[in-house]
C-alpha positions as CSV (number, residue, x, y, z in Angstrom):
1,M,43.5,123.1,227.7
2,V,45.2,123.2,224.6
3,G,42.9,124.2,222.0
4,K,43.1,125.8,218.1
5,S,44.5,128.7,217.6
6,V,42.3,131.0,215.7
7,S,45.1,133.9,215.4
8,K,44.8,136.2,212.6
9,H,48.6,136.4,212.8
10,E,49.2,132.7,211.8
11,D,52.7,134.4,210.3
12,V,53.9,135.3,214.2
13,F,54.2,131.6,215.7
14,F,56.3,128.8,215.0
15,P,55.9,125.9,213.8
16,Q,51.6,126.0,212.6
17,S,51.2,122.6,213.5
18,T,52.0,123.2,217.1
19,P,48.6,123.7,219.4
20,K,49.8,127.5,220.9
21,S,49.4,128.1,224.3
22,A,50.9,129.8,227.3
23,L,52.1,130.2,230.5
24,I,52.6,133.9,231.8
25,T,53.8,134.7,235.2
26,G,53.2,138.2,236.3
27,A,50.7,138.7,234.2
28,G,48.8,140.8,236.6
29,R,50.4,144.0,235.7
30,G,53.5,145.5,233.7
31,I,55.4,143.6,231.3
32,G,53.7,140.3,232.1
33,R,50.0,141.9,231.6
34,E,51.0,143.5,228.2
35,I,52.6,140.3,227.1
36,A,49.4,138.1,228.3
37,L,46.8,140.6,226.3
38,S,49.0,140.6,223.3
39,L,49.2,137.1,222.9
40,A,45.7,136.8,224.2
41,I,44.5,139.0,221.4
42,A,46.1,137.1,218.9
43,G,44.5,134.0,219.5
44,V,47.1,132.0,221.8
45,E,44.9,130.3,224.7
46,C,46.7,132.2,227.5
47,T,46.8,130.9,231.4
48,L,47.5,134.0,233.8
49,I,49.2,133.7,237.0
50,S,49.9,136.0,240.0
51,R,49.4,136.2,243.3
52,T,46.9,139.1,242.9
53,E,43.1,137.1,241.7
54,S,41.6,140.6,240.8
55,E,44.7,142.2,239.2
56,L,44.4,138.7,236.7
57,K,40.5,138.7,236.5
58,S,41.3,142.2,235.2
59,C,43.1,141.4,232.3
60,S,41.7,138.5,231.3
61,K,38.5,140.7,231.2
62,E,40.4,143.3,229.1
63,A,42.1,140.7,226.8
64,T,38.1,139.5,226.1
65,E,36.9,143.3,225.3
66,R,39.7,143.5,223.3
67,G,39.0,140.4,221.3
68,S,40.6,137.7,222.2
69,P,38.6,134.9,220.9
70,L,39.8,132.5,223.9
71,K,39.2,133.7,227.7
72,P,42.5,133.3,229.0
73,I,42.2,131.4,232.2
74,T,43.2,133.0,235.5
75,F,45.5,131.2,238.4
76,P,46.7,132.8,241.6
77,C,49.6,130.9,242.9
78,D,52.4,132.5,245.1
79,L,55.7,132.2,243.3
80,S,58.1,132.6,246.5
81,D,56.0,129.1,247.5
82,P,58.1,126.4,245.1
83,D,55.0,124.1,246.6
84,A,52.4,126.2,245.4
85,L,54.2,126.5,241.7
86,R,54.9,123.1,241.9
87,Q,51.3,122.1,242.1
88,A,50.0,124.5,240.0
89,C,52.1,123.5,237.4
90,N,50.6,119.7,237.5
91,Q,47.4,121.2,238.1
92,L,47.0,123.3,234.9
93,T,48.9,120.3,232.8
94,G,46.2,117.6,233.9
95,D,49.1,115.8,235.6
96,G,50.8,115.2,232.2
97,D,47.7,115.6,229.7
98,S,48.3,118.9,227.9
99,A,51.0,120.7,227.5
100,Y,52.2,124.3,227.2
101,S,53.8,125.3,223.8
102,I,55.2,128.9,225.3
103,V,56.1,129.8,229.3
104,V,57.2,133.6,230.0
105,H,58.3,134.5,233.2
106,A,57.3,137.8,234.0
107,A,56.8,137.8,237.4
108,G,60.0,139.9,239.6
109,I,60.4,141.8,242.4
110,A,62.8,144.3,243.3
111,Q,64.3,145.8,246.2
112,S,66.6,148.7,246.8
113,A,69.6,149.2,249.9
114,P,73.3,149.8,250.6
115,L,74.9,146.1,250.8
116,K,75.5,147.3,254.5
117,S,71.8,147.3,255.4
118,A,70.7,144.4,252.7
119,S,68.2,141.9,254.1
120,T,68.8,138.4,253.9
121,E,65.2,138.2,253.8
122,G,64.9,140.5,251.1
123,F,67.9,138.8,249.4
124,D,65.9,135.4,249.6
125,Q,62.7,136.9,248.4
126,M,63.8,138.1,245.4
127,M,65.6,134.9,245.0
128,A,62.7,133.4,245.0
129,V,60.2,134.7,242.6
130,N,62.8,136.1,240.3
131,A,64.8,133.0,239.5
132,R,63.7,129.7,241.6
133,A,60.2,130.3,239.6
134,F,61.5,129.9,236.3
135,L,64.0,126.9,237.7
136,I,60.3,125.0,238.6
137,L,58.6,126.2,235.5
138,M,61.6,124.5,233.7
139,R,61.6,121.6,235.6
140,E,57.7,120.9,235.6
141,L,57.1,122.1,232.2
142,S,60.0,121.0,229.7
143,P,59.2,117.1,229.8
144,L,55.8,117.8,228.4
145,M,56.9,120.7,225.8
146,S,59.7,117.8,224.8
147,K,57.4,114.7,224.0
148,Q,55.6,117.7,221.7
149,G,58.8,118.6,220.2
150,F,58.6,122.2,220.4
151,G,58.6,124.6,223.1
152,R,59.4,128.7,223.8
153,M,60.4,129.6,227.1
154,I,61.4,133.4,227.8
155,A,62.4,135.0,230.8
156,I,62.4,138.7,231.4
157,G,65.4,139.5,232.9
158,S,66.7,142.7,233.2
159,V,70.5,144.4,232.4
160,A,71.0,144.4,236.0
161,G,71.8,140.7,235.3
162,L,74.6,141.5,232.8
163,R,76.1,144.3,234.9
164,G,76.6,145.4,238.5
165,Y,74.4,148.6,240.1
166,P,75.2,150.1,243.0
167,Y,72.1,149.9,245.7
168,V,70.6,146.7,244.0
169,A,73.2,144.1,245.0
170,S,70.3,141.7,245.7
171,Y,68.0,142.0,242.9
172,C,71.3,142.1,240.2
173,A,72.3,138.6,242.3
174,S,68.8,137.2,241.5
175,K,68.6,138.4,237.8
176,H,72.5,136.8,237.1
177,A,71.0,133.5,238.7
178,L,68.2,134.4,236.1
179,I,70.5,134.3,233.1
180,G,72.3,131.7,234.2
181,L,69.2,129.2,234.3
182,V,68.4,130.7,230.6
183,R,71.9,129.6,229.5
184,A,72.0,126.5,231.3
185,G,68.5,125.3,230.2
186,A,68.8,126.5,226.8
187,K,72.1,124.1,226.3
188,E,70.1,121.1,228.0
189,F,66.8,121.6,225.9
190,A,68.2,122.4,222.5
191,R,67.7,119.1,220.9
192,K,64.3,118.6,222.1
193,G,62.9,121.5,220.0
194,I,62.9,124.1,222.9
195,T,64.5,127.5,222.9
196,V,64.9,128.9,226.5
197,N,65.6,133.2,225.9
198,A,66.4,135.9,228.0
199,I,64.7,139.6,227.7
200,C,66.7,142.2,229.5
201,P,65.1,145.7,229.7
202,G,66.8,148.6,231.1
203,Y,64.1,151.0,233.1
204,V,60.4,150.2,231.8
205,D,57.5,152.2,232.4
206,T,55.4,150.4,234.4
207,P,54.1,150.0,238.2
208,M,57.3,148.6,239.3
209,T,59.4,151.3,238.0
210,Q,57.1,153.9,239.5
211,A,57.5,152.6,243.0
212,T,61.0,152.9,242.5
213,L,60.4,156.5,241.4
214,S,58.3,156.5,244.6
215,A,61.4,155.4,246.6
216,I,63.9,157.6,245.3
217,S,62.1,160.9,245.9
218,E,61.1,159.7,249.6
219,K,64.8,158.8,250.4
220,T,66.1,161.7,248.9
221,G,63.6,164.3,249.0
222,R,64.0,164.5,245.3
223,S,60.4,165.3,242.6
224,I,59.5,162.2,241.2
225,E,60.0,164.2,237.8
226,E,63.2,164.8,238.7
227,A,63.8,160.9,240.2
228,R,62.4,159.9,236.5
229,A,64.7,161.9,234.7
230,E,67.5,160.5,236.6
231,L,66.3,157.3,235.6
232,E,65.8,158.1,232.1
233,S,69.6,159.7,232.3
234,M,71.3,156.0,232.3
235,S,69.8,155.0,228.9
236,P,72.1,156.7,225.4
237,Q,68.1,157.5,224.2
238,Q,66.9,159.3,227.4
239,R,64.3,157.7,228.4
240,L,62.3,154.4,229.2
241,I,61.4,151.8,227.8
242,Q,58.3,151.6,226.8
243,P,56.1,147.7,227.5
244,D,55.0,147.5,224.3
245,E,59.1,147.0,222.9
246,I,59.2,144.0,225.4
247,V,56.2,142.8,223.7
248,S,57.9,143.2,220.4
249,M,60.4,141.4,221.4
250,T,58.7,138.2,223.3
251,R,56.5,138.3,220.0
252,F,59.9,137.9,217.9
253,L,61.3,135.3,220.0
254,L,58.2,133.6,219.2
255,S,58.3,133.8,215.7
256,A,60.2,131.4,212.9
257,G,62.6,134.0,212.6
258,A,63.8,133.6,216.0
259,H,64.2,129.3,215.5
260,G,68.2,130.3,215.9
261,I,68.3,132.3,219.0
262,N,68.4,129.7,221.8
263,G,70.3,130.7,225.2
264,Q,70.3,134.6,224.7
265,A,70.5,137.5,227.0
266,L,68.7,139.8,224.6
267,S,68.9,143.6,225.7
268,V,66.3,146.2,225.5
269,C,68.0,149.3,227.0
270,G,68.9,151.9,224.5
271,G,72.5,151.2,224.7
272,E,72.7,151.3,228.4
273,I,75.0,148.8,228.5
274,A,76.5,149.2,225.0
């Protein structure tokens, strides 16, 4: 699985002697897709995971067309199924023969409802994908990272993991849980060459946010443009975060300059939670 990088950006990753291979969840769309494309084009051997195979294949094809020297591997998996994810990790590492140097958990789901009507099923689903899946990734992949003496684990969190918001209590709970896992994992792995961090965006201009806009419009009768303006107003910069800003933060956390950043929840929100 692990091959020699042919990246033209060798200064981006640390250390130079470590084979560069990444497992990215949620790679079929949105933030996960953009991160996967960036890393693949930079010469990282990427494994793309999400539930929808067609989206993964589309991402892999685009990476190749845009100059990725290594065709990304696609591996469909339902991240809400803990046994399926555990088996996927074992299969992708050859049952312990090959280690990933980078893990990015970008998969996530969101549902909104007032607390009085929030469903336990929705709560369980968000906890499973947003938080429990990262627990499984850390548990299954960290031993091999420890053996090679290097690893970078990054979870795509949310400002909803750092403060509360109305009508998304279950989502907030799942992202708070994710931040807890990041902080605990960082402490456990710190002496093994592994860092664990979270990137916590505000609303990002992705298909997930477009779905949120549609839901707001449907429930309130406001236009999509009015709903978008409402979300933009939550940021002091009066805008949605762009996916490439999250990609840039991800690449920074993979750089030599970020070696001492561990257990952090780094906000990219235009000052929303300042």
